[in-house]
C-alpha positions, 0 to 999 in steps of 0.5 A: 304273164302276157295279155294273151295268156291272161285272157286265155286263163280267164276264158278257161276259168269262165268256161269252167264255171259256166259248164259246171252250172249247166249240168242237167237237172234230173227229176228223181224221188225216193221212198223212205219208211220204217217197218214195224210190228204190231207192238211198234218194234222195228223189223230188220232185214225186210225186203221192200219192193217198189213197183212203178204202176205205169212202167212195172219197173221194180226197185228193191231194198232191205230194211236196216237193223233199225227197220228203216229203208230208203229206195232212191233214184225213182222216176216220178209216178205212182208206186205200189210198195210191198214188204216181205219177210219169212214168218210175217204176212206180206204187207202192201200199200198202193197208189204212193205218188 
């Protein structure tokens, strides 16, 4: 390998390392929780809605078989959370940051 080829390869490696460390940082959060009944038993298949108070952007998910949910990729802000399932009274929690 010539000196030119060695320098070209080294430059390519350095450029790859530098560009991989320059990936943009994005501020995101998530809301997680569990939906339980009065006896503390988990409730599966509950529709959970997170509404950004400022923008009114809505994100929805459903609880798993163990009653847990996660709503990822949320922009920072205040949220109102609603949980709904047929046969149960809807639950609402406001001012979640």
